[in-house]
C-alpha positions in Angstrom: -1.2 19.5 8.9 1.2 22.3 8.2 0.1 25.4 6.4 1.8 26.1 3.2 3.9 29.3 3.1 5.5 31.2 0.3 9.3 31.0 0.1 11.1 34.4 -0.3 14.8 33.8 -1.0 15.6 37.5 -0.3 14.0 37.6 3.1 16.3 36.8 6.0 14.8 34.6 8.7 14.6 36.1 12.2 17.8 35.6 14.1 19.8 35.0 10.9 23.5 36.1 11.3 25.6 35.5 8.2 28.9 35.5 10.1 27.6 32.9 12.6 26.7 30.7 9.6 30.2 30.9 8.3 31.8 30.0 11.6 29.5 27.0 12.2 30.8 25.2 9.1 29.0 22.8 6.8 28.1 20.0 9.3 25.7 21.6 11.6 22.5 19.9 12.8 19.5 20.3 10.6 15.9 20.1 11.8 13.5 18.2 9.6 9.7 18.3 9.8 9.5 14.5 10.0 11.4 11.5 8.9 10.5 10.2 5.5 8.3 7.1 5.6 9.9 3.9 4.4 8.4 2.2 1.4 8.9 -1.2 0.0 10.1 -0.7 -3.6 10.0 -3.8 -5.8 10.4 -5.3 -9.3 8.2 -8.2 -10.5 9.2 -10.4 -13.4 7.2 -13.2 -15.0 8.0 -16.1 -17.2 5.7 -19.0 -18.2 6.3 -21.0 -15.0 6.7 -18.4 -12.2 7.0 -14.9 -10.9 10.2 -13.4 -9.4 9.9 -10.5 -7.0 12.8 -8.4 -5.8 11.7 -6.1 -2.9 14.1 -3.6 -1.2 13.7 -3.8 2.6 17.0 -2.4 3.9 17.9 -2.4 7.6 15.5 -5.2 8.6 16.4 -8.5 10.1 15.1 -11.5 8.1 13.3 -12.7 11.2 11.2 -9.5 11.1 10.0 -10.0 7.5 6.7 -11.8 6.9 5.3 -13.0 3.6 1.9 -14.5 3.1 0.3 -15.9 -0.1 -3.4 -16.3 -0.6 -4.3 -17.4 -4.1 -2.9 -14.6 -6.3 -2.5 -12.1 -3.4 0.9 -11.6 -1.9 1.6 -9.6 1.3 5.0 -8.5 2.5 5.4 -6.9 5.9 8.5 -5.9 7.9 9.2 -4.1 11.1 12.3 -2.3 12.3 12.8 -1.5 16.0 14.6 1.5 17.3 17.7 0.4 19.1 18.7 2.4 22.2 22.4 2.6 21.7 23.0 6.2 22.8 25.9 6.5 25.3 25.5 8.4 28.5 26.4 12.0 28.1 25.4 12.1 24.4 22.2 13.1 22.8 20.7 12.5 19.4 20.8 15.8 17.4 19.2 14.6 14.2 17.7 11.3 13.1 16.2 10.3 9.7 16.3 6.5 10.1 13.0 4.9 9.9 11.6 2.8 12.8 8.3 1.1 12.6 6.2 -1.2 10.4 5.9 -1.2 6.7 3.8 -3.4 4.4 3.0 -3.9 0.7 0.2 -6.0 -0.8 -0.2 -6.8 -4.5 -2.1 -9.3 -6.7 -0.7 -11.3 -9.6 -2.5 -12.5 -12.7 -2.2 -16.2 -11.8 -2.6 -18.1 -8.5 0.6 -19.0 -6.7 1.6 -22.6 -5.8 2.4 -21.9 -2.1 4.1 -25.3 -1.6 6.8 -24.4 -4.2 7.3 -20.7 -3.2 10.7 -19.7 -1.9 12.1 -16.6 -0.2 15.7 -15.3 0.2 16.9 -12.2 1.9 20.4 -10.8 1.2 21.9 -7.3 1.4 18.6 -5.7 2.1 16.8 -7.3 -0.9 14.1 -9.9 -0.5 13.8 -12.3 -3.4 10.6 -14.3 -3.8 10.3 -17.1 -6.3 6.6 -17.7 -6.8 5.7 -20.6 -9.1 2.4 -20.4 -10.9 -0.3 -22.9 -10.1 -0.7 -25.3 -12.9 -3.9 -24.7 -14.7 -6.2 -27.6 -14.1 -7.7 -28.8 -17.3 -11.4 -28.7 -17.6 -12.9 -32.2 -17.4 -15.8 -32.9 -19.7 -18.7 -34.7 -18.1 -20.7 -37.2 -20.0 -24.4 -36.8 -19.6 -26.3 -40.0 -19.0 
């Protein structure tokens, strides 16, 4: 874990040369501590018959997305793999793209009818249509 340090805008960092900074231009490599973790961001809408979920999962192939439904619990997981497309003689100077596995799990107020559930993936957005299970009416038993 990194130790917090106080930022002093008037203190020049060691090796800082203002003229070198001017000649380098605006598009110089930047070092980042670590790439930001990818998160699945989503919207959930409900009507009397079903739930509709829109989940943002950009840069993932639809074959690498998995959705499971257990009662009222919905799990979404996806994995992006780092592609080795660096040409010979070149090197990666900076990379912020996320590679790895991401997952999101949430519960809904009603159980889901798994047989009627549908999933579509288009332009980085996963759309789930999750019909609610019809409430079984209570049956009154006659006592003999």
